[in-house]
Every structure is written in structure tokens, then in C-alpha cells.
Biopython code that builds the backbone (N, CA, C, O; Angstrom):
import numpy as np
from Bio.PDB.StructureBuilder import StructureBuilder

atoms = [
    (1, "MET", "N", (71.546, 26.486, -125.399)),
    (1, "MET", "CA", (71.660, 27.065, -126.753)),
    (1, "MET", "C", (73.117, 27.916, -126.868)),
    (1, "MET", "O", (73.594, 28.647, -126.000)),
    (2, "TYR", "N", (73.578, 27.662, -127.953)),
    (2, "TYR", "CA", (74.846, 28.505, -128.503)),
    (2, "TYR", "C", (74.528, 28.721, -129.881)),
    (2, "TYR", "O", (74.379, 27.804, -130.688)),
    (3, "GLY", "N", (74.417, 30.048, -130.168)),
    (3, "GLY", "CA", (74.048, 30.534, -131.332)),
    (3, "GLY", "C", (72.816, 29.844, -132.041)),
    (3, "GLY", "O", (71.681, 30.078, -131.624)),
    (4, "SER", "N", (73.014, 29.048, -133.042)),
    (4, "SER", "CA", (71.876, 28.340, -133.504)),
    (4, "SER", "C", (71.966, 26.932, -133.353)),
    (4, "SER", "O", (71.328, 26.165, -134.074)),
    (5, "ASN", "N", (72.845, 26.499, -132.314)),
    (5, "ASN", "CA", (73.036, 25.102, -132.022)),
    (5, "ASN", "C", (72.315, 24.737, -130.626)),
    (5, "ASN", "O", (72.416, 25.480, -129.650)),
    (6, "LEU", "N", (71.649, 23.648, -130.610)),
    (6, "LEU", "CA", (71.042, 23.212, -129.357)),
    (6, "LEU", "C", (71.938, 22.137, -128.750)),
    (6, "LEU", "O", (72.243, 21.127, -129.385)),
    (7, "PHE", "N", (72.365, 22.386, -127.465)),
    (7, "PHE", "CA", (73.100, 21.447, -126.812)),
    (7, "PHE", "C", (72.266, 21.008, -125.761)),
    (7, "PHE", "O", (71.696, 21.732, -124.944)),
    (8, "THR", "N", (72.222, 19.574, -125.842)),
    (8, "THR", "CA", (71.287, 18.853, -124.639)),
    (8, "THR", "C", (72.090, 17.953, -123.990)),
    (8, "THR", "O", (72.921, 17.289, -124.610)),
    (9, "GLY", "N", (71.919, 17.853, -122.715)),
    (9, "GLY", "CA", (72.681, 16.951, -121.869)),
    (9, "GLY", "C", (71.913, 16.201, -120.846)),
    (9, "GLY", "O", (70.870, 16.736, -120.470)),
    (10, "TRP", "N", (72.223, 15.112, -120.352)),
    (10, "TRP", "CA", (71.431, 14.233, -119.602)),
    (10, "TRP", "C", (72.501, 13.485, -118.730)),
    (10, "TRP", "O", (73.656, 13.295, -119.110)),
    (11, "ASN", "N", (71.979, 13.067, -117.480)),
    (11, "ASN", "CA", (72.842, 12.208, -116.590)),
    (11, "ASN", "C", (71.790, 11.067, -116.114)),
    (11, "ASN", "O", (70.840, 11.295, -115.365)),
    (12, "TYR", "N", (72.057, 10.019, -116.573)),
    (12, "TYR", "CA", (71.178, 8.678, -116.037)),
    (12, "TYR", "C", (71.813, 8.140, -114.811)),
    (12, "TYR", "O", (73.014, 7.870, -114.784)),
    (13, "ARG", "N", (71.011, 7.977, -113.776)),
    (13, "ARG", "CA", (71.581, 7.484, -112.537)),
    (13, "ARG", "C", (70.852, 6.239, -111.994)),
    (13, "ARG", "O", (69.637, 6.111, -112.138)),
    (14, "VAL", "N", (71.503, 5.461, -111.461)),
    (14, "VAL", "CA", (71.007, 4.159, -110.868)),
    (14, "VAL", "C", (71.353, 4.327, -109.236)),
    (14, "VAL", "O", (72.432, 4.660, -108.746)),
    (15, "PHE", "N", (70.205, 4.020, -108.603)),
    (15, "PHE", "CA", (70.326, 4.149, -107.042)),
    (15, "PHE", "C", (70.342, 2.617, -106.669)),
    (15, "PHE", "O", (69.410, 1.875, -106.979)),
    (16, "ASP", "N", (71.440, 2.198, -105.995)),
    (16, "ASP", "CA", (71.664, 0.887, -105.643)),
    (16, "ASP", "C", (71.926, 0.841, -104.191)),
    (16, "ASP", "O", (73.082, 0.956, -103.785)),
    (17, "GLY", "N", (70.972, 0.689, -103.409)),
    (17, "GLY", "CA", (70.962, 0.800, -101.879)),
    (17, "GLY", "C", (71.507, 2.070, -101.542)),
    (17, "GLY", "O", (70.857, 3.036, -101.940)),
    (18, "ASP", "N", (72.649, 2.315, -100.839)),
    (18, "ASP", "CA", (73.268, 3.476, -100.412)),
    (18, "ASP", "C", (74.108, 4.186, -101.439)),
    (18, "ASP", "O", (74.594, 5.298, -101.234)),
    (19, "ARG", "N", (74.272, 3.450, -102.637)),
    (19, "ARG", "CA", (75.206, 3.992, -103.558)),
    (19, "ARG", "C", (74.448, 4.715, -104.679)),
    (19, "ARG", "O", (73.306, 4.385, -105.001)),
    (20, "LEU", "N", (75.072, 5.636, -105.213)),
    (20, "LEU", "CA", (74.481, 6.300, -106.467)),
    (20, "LEU", "C", (75.411, 6.133, -107.581)),
    (20, "LEU", "O", (76.555, 6.575, -107.473)),
    (21, "ILE", "N", (75.016, 5.518, -108.669)),
    (21, "ILE", "CA", (75.824, 5.247, -109.727)),
    (21, "ILE", "C", (75.443, 6.026, -110.985)),
    (21, "ILE", "O", (74.364, 5.817, -111.539)),
    (22, "SER", "N", (76.272, 6.874, -111.413)),
    (22, "SER", "CA", (75.990, 7.507, -112.699)),
    (22, "SER", "C", (76.293, 6.598, -113.919)),
    (22, "SER", "O", (77.431, 6.160, -114.088)),
    (23, "LYS", "N", (75.335, 6.330, -114.722)),
    (23, "LYS", "CA", (75.405, 5.321, -115.842)),
    (23, "LYS", "C", (75.770, 6.017, -117.108)),
    (23, "LYS", "O", (76.643, 5.576, -117.855)),
    (24, "GLY", "N", (75.143, 7.032, -117.328)),
    (24, "GLY", "CA", (75.316, 7.830, -118.678)),
    (24, "GLY", "C", (75.224, 9.264, -118.590)),
    (24, "GLY", "O", (74.222, 9.908, -118.280)),
    (25, "ILE", "N", (76.487, 9.749, -118.923)),
    (25, "ILE", "CA", (76.556, 11.282, -118.952)),
    (25, "ILE", "C", (76.894, 11.799, -120.241)),
    (25, "ILE", "O", (77.768, 11.199, -120.867)),
    (26, "GLY", "N", (76.381, 12.762, -120.726)),
    (26, "GLY", "CA", (76.945, 13.225, -122.078)),
    (26, "GLY", "C", (75.856, 14.272, -122.517)),
    (26, "GLY", "O", (74.831, 14.562, -121.900)),
    (27, "GLN", "N", (76.281, 14.758, -123.670)),
    (27, "GLN", "CA", (75.450, 15.758, -124.373)),
    (27, "GLN", "C", (75.594, 15.506, -125.905)),
    (27, "GLN", "O", (76.481, 14.863, -126.465)),
    (28, "VAL", "N", (74.561, 16.134, -126.445)),
    (28, "VAL", "CA", (74.336, 16.014, -127.890)),
    (28, "VAL", "C", (74.211, 17.433, -128.473)),
    (28, "VAL", "O", (73.528, 18.260, -127.868)),
    (29, "LYS", "N", (74.826, 17.749, -129.599)),
    (29, "LYS", "CA", (74.901, 19.006, -130.236)),
    (29, "LYS", "C", (73.820, 18.775, -131.594)),
    (29, "LYS", "O", (73.822, 17.725, -132.237)),
    (30, "ASN", "N", (73.012, 19.805, -131.869)),
    (30, "ASN", "CA", (72.328, 19.667, -133.052)),
    (30, "ASN", "C", (72.076, 21.156, -133.604)),
    (30, "ASN", "O", (71.470, 22.013, -132.961)),
    (31, "PRO", "N", (72.568, 21.327, -134.752)),
    (31, "PRO", "CA", (72.303, 22.638, -135.366)),
    (31, "PRO", "C", (70.961, 22.907, -135.950)),
    (31, "PRO", "O", (70.360, 22.025, -136.564)),
    (32, "LEU", "N", (70.477, 24.089, -135.779)),
    (32, "LEU", "CA", (69.175, 24.429, -136.029)),
    (32, "LEU", "C", (69.179, 25.446, -137.168)),
    (32, "LEU", "O", (70.054, 26.311, -137.205)),
    (33, "GLU", "N", (68.198, 25.364, -138.125)),
    (33, "GLU", "CA", (68.174, 26.235, -139.253)),
    (33, "GLU", "C", (67.100, 27.432, -138.980)),
    (33, "GLU", "O", (67.305, 28.547, -139.458)),
    (34, "ASN", "N", (66.087, 27.187, -138.287)),
    (34, "ASN", "CA", (64.998, 28.133, -138.141)),
    (34, "ASN", "C", (64.992, 28.886, -136.808)),
    (34, "ASN", "O", (64.204, 29.793, -136.540)),
    (35, "PHE", "N", (65.981, 28.404, -135.974)),
    (35, "PHE", "CA", (66.158, 29.062, -134.633)),
    (35, "PHE", "C", (67.481, 29.781, -134.377)),
    (35, "PHE", "O", (68.570, 29.269, -134.636)),
    (36, "PRO", "N", (67.334, 30.923, -133.885)),
    (36, "PRO", "CA", (66.345, 31.752, -133.494)),
    (36, "PRO", "C", (65.518, 32.215, -134.635)),
    (36, "PRO", "O", (66.061, 32.303, -135.737)),
    (37, "PRO", "N", (64.256, 32.521, -134.496)),
    (37, "PRO", "CA", (63.464, 33.042, -135.520)),
    (37, "PRO", "C", (63.958, 34.370, -136.064)),
    (37, "PRO", "O", (64.374, 35.240, -135.298)),
    (38, "LYS", "N", (63.918, 34.527, -137.326)),
    (38, "LYS", "CA", (64.330, 35.891, -137.973)),
    (38, "LYS", "C", (63.320, 36.976, -137.827)),
    (38, "LYS", "O", (63.691, 38.147, -137.747)),
    (39, "ASP", "N", (62.056, 36.645, -137.788)),
    (39, "ASP", "CA", (60.927, 37.495, -137.716)),
    (39, "ASP", "C", (59.746, 36.800, -137.128)),
    (39, "ASP", "O", (59.861, 35.635, -136.747)),
    (40, "GLU", "N", (58.630, 37.438, -137.032)),
    (40, "GLU", "CA", (57.557, 36.909, -136.377)),
    (40, "GLU", "C", (56.803, 35.834, -137.150)),
    (40, "GLU", "O", (56.008, 35.109, -136.553)),
    (41, "THR", "N", (57.013, 35.713, -138.393)),
    (41, "THR", "CA", (56.397, 34.711, -139.124)),
    (41, "THR", "C", (57.211, 33.406, -139.025)),
    (41, "THR", "O", (56.776, 32.373, -139.533)),
    (42, "MET", "N", (58.299, 33.444, -138.424)),
    (42, "MET", "CA", (59.195, 32.189, -138.297)),
    (42, "MET", "C", (59.085, 31.559, -136.888)),
    (42, "MET", "O", (59.672, 30.515, -136.604)),
    (43, "VAL", "N", (58.282, 32.262, -135.994)),
    (43, "VAL", "CA", (58.148, 31.722, -134.637)),
    (43, "VAL", "C", (57.723, 30.359, -134.475)),
    (43, "VAL", "O", (58.368, 29.568, -133.786)),
    (44, "ALA", "N", (56.595, 30.030, -135.121)),
    (44, "ALA", "CA", (55.999, 28.627, -135.066)),
    (44, "ALA", "C", (56.941, 27.607, -135.658)),
    (44, "ALA", "O", (57.046, 26.501, -135.127)),
    (45, "ALA", "N", (57.656, 27.943, -136.773)),
    (45, "ALA", "CA", (58.566, 26.944, -137.318)),
    (45, "ALA", "C", (59.804, 26.668, -136.469)),
    (45, "ALA", "O", (60.376, 25.578, -136.433)),
    (46, "ALA", "N", (60.186, 27.823, -135.748)),
    (46, "ALA", "CA", (61.373, 27.780, -134.930)),
    (46, "ALA", "C", (61.077, 26.965, -133.611)),
    (46, "ALA", "O", (61.945, 26.320, -133.022)),
    (47, "GLN", "N", (59.734, 27.063, -133.198)),
    (47, "GLN", "CA", (59.305, 26.314, -132.036)),
    (47, "GLN", "C", (59.210, 24.856, -132.299)),
    (47, "GLN", "O", (59.663, 24.008, -131.530)),
    (48, "GLU", "N", (58.608, 24.600, -133.407)),
    (48, "GLU", "CA", (58.529, 23.081, -133.944)),
    (48, "GLU", "C", (59.930, 22.437, -134.121)),
    (48, "GLU", "O", (60.132, 21.318, -133.649)),
    (49, "GLU", "N", (60.828, 23.056, -134.733)),
    (49, "GLU", "CA", (62.105, 22.567, -134.919)),
    (49, "GLU", "C", (62.853, 22.471, -133.586)),
    (49, "GLU", "O", (63.579, 21.491, -133.418)),
    (50, "LEU", "N", (62.752, 23.334, -132.683)),
    (50, "LEU", "CA", (63.320, 23.138, -131.341)),
    (50, "LEU", "C", (62.873, 21.905, -130.608)),
    (50, "LEU", "O", (63.663, 21.173, -130.010)),
    (51, "ARG", "N", (61.560, 21.700, -130.677)),
    (51, "ARG", "CA", (60.891, 20.600, -129.973)),
    (51, "ARG", "C", (61.354, 19.359, -130.764)),
    (51, "ARG", "O", (61.669, 18.386, -130.078)),
    (52, "ASP", "N", (61.433, 19.261, -131.953)),
    (52, "ASP", "CA", (61.926, 18.152, -132.718)),
    (52, "ASP", "C", (63.342, 17.714, -132.482)),
    (52, "ASP", "O", (63.697, 16.542, -132.357)),
    (53, "ALA", "N", (64.164, 18.842, -132.431)),
    (53, "ALA", "CA", (65.615, 18.601, -132.261)),
    (53, "ALA", "C", (65.863, 18.056, -130.943)),
    (53, "ALA", "O", (66.648, 17.111, -130.858)),
    (54, "TYR", "N", (65.199, 18.603, -129.702)),
    (54, "TYR", "CA", (65.320, 18.060, -128.489)),
    (54, "TYR", "C", (64.897, 16.612, -128.366)),
    (54, "TYR", "O", (65.563, 15.811, -127.710)),
    (55, "SER", "N", (63.829, 16.296, -128.978)),
    (55, "SER", "CA", (63.527, 14.696, -129.138)),
    (55, "SER", "C", (64.484, 13.929, -129.710)),
    (55, "SER", "O", (64.816, 12.870, -129.178)),
    (56, "LYS", "N", (65.052, 14.368, -130.874)),
    (56, "LYS", "CA", (65.882, 13.698, -131.658)),
    (56, "LYS", "C", (67.157, 13.623, -130.899)),
    (56, "LYS", "O", (67.833, 12.606, -131.051)),
    (57, "ASP", "N", (67.598, 14.602, -130.064)),
    (57, "ASP", "CA", (68.914, 14.527, -129.325)),
    (57, "ASP", "C", (68.739, 13.588, -128.288)),
    (57, "ASP", "O", (69.690, 12.840, -128.066)),
    (58, "PHE", "N", (67.609, 13.461, -127.535)),
    (58, "PHE", "CA", (67.402, 12.570, -126.557)),
    (58, "PHE", "C", (67.530, 11.003, -127.067)),
    (58, "PHE", "O", (68.203, 10.165, -126.466)),
    (59, "GLU", "N", (66.827, 10.760, -128.193)),
    (59, "GLU", "CA", (66.904, 9.519, -128.804)),
    (59, "GLU", "C", (68.327, 9.180, -129.098)),
    (59, "GLU", "O", (68.729, 8.060, -128.781)),
    (60, "GLU", "N", (69.173, 10.078, -129.702)),
    (60, "GLU", "CA", (70.455, 9.822, -130.117)),
    (60, "GLU", "C", (71.340, 9.502, -128.780)),
    (60, "GLU", "O", (72.188, 8.610, -128.754)),
    (61, "TRP", "N", (71.050, 10.290, -127.753)),
    (61, "TRP", "CA", (71.832, 10.126, -126.580)),
    (61, "TRP", "C", (71.473, 8.775, -125.968)),
    (61, "TRP", "O", (72.406, 8.070, -125.582)),
    (62, "VAL", "N", (70.288, 8.364, -125.848)),
    (62, "VAL", "CA", (70.060, 7.053, -125.379)),
    (62, "VAL", "C", (70.649, 5.909, -126.257)),
    (62, "VAL", "O", (71.271, 4.961, -125.778)),
    (63, "GLU", "N", (70.412, 6.072, -127.506)),
    (63, "GLU", "CA", (71.065, 5.005, -128.356)),
    (63, "GLU", "C", (72.597, 4.896, -128.249)),
    (63, "GLU", "O", (73.156, 3.803, -128.158)),
    (64, "LYS", "N", (73.342, 6.230, -128.265)),
    (64, "LYS", "CA", (74.725, 5.911, -128.544)),
    (64, "LYS", "C", (75.558, 6.267, -127.277)),
    (64, "LYS", "O", (76.716, 5.859, -127.197)),
    (65, "LYS", "N", (74.981, 7.045, -126.248)),
    (65, "LYS", "CA", (75.862, 7.447, -125.223)),
    (65, "LYS", "C", (75.447, 7.033, -123.875)),
    (65, "LYS", "O", (76.288, 7.061, -122.977)),
    (66, "ALA", "N", (74.190, 6.634, -123.623)),
    (66, "ALA", "CA", (73.723, 6.295, -122.261)),
    (66, "ALA", "C", (74.035, 4.948, -121.896)),
    (66, "ALA", "O", (74.217, 4.626, -120.722)),
    (67, "GLY", "N", (74.114, 4.053, -122.966)),
    (67, "GLY", "CA", (74.409, 2.689, -122.585)),
    (67, "GLY", "C", (73.290, 1.866, -121.983)),
    (67, "GLY", "O", (73.480, 0.847, -121.319)),
    (68, "ILE", "N", (72.092, 2.396, -122.271)),
    (68, "ILE", "CA", (70.863, 1.761, -121.732)),
    (68, "ILE", "C", (70.549, 0.614, -122.729)),
    (68, "ILE", "O", (69.569, -0.109, -122.549)),
]
sb = StructureBuilder()
sb.init_structure("model")
sb.init_model(0)
sb.init_chain("A")
sb.init_seg("    ")
for serial, (resi, resn, name, xyz) in enumerate(atoms, 1):
    if name == "N":
        sb.init_residue(resn, " ", resi, " ")
    sb.init_atom(name, np.array(xyz, "f"), 0.0, 1.0, " ", f" {name:<3s}", serial, name[0])
structure = sb.get_structure()
């Protein structure tokens, strides 16, 4: 987290015998509107937005950056 931005990063690795090959390294940034919550009434919305953003970031990373 950086302010209201979610930064997610992954490293996809392939084990080939004795060698370890990093296939996809990268991160995705996604701005959030409801996170962090401004008051107690926004907690559920902030949690849902955070879960959705993480899933969206992972899908974007796989599609655009992982080369899978």
C-alpha cells in the first residue's frame, strides 16, 4: 500500500533440474477510492474493493507481464 494505491508484485519461477529460472517479475499499481476507509461505515466497502483490486491486479499481471 502507498496512500490509496495498491501495489502488488509477483515472481513466477520455473525449476528446471538444478536451475531456477525467473519467468515473470513485475508489479501492478491500482488506485483505490474507498481504501483506507474514512469511517466505520466504509470498512466493508473498503475490504471488498481491496479484494477486487488484488484479483484484478493478478489477472492483469498474468495477461500483460508474466508471459504465461
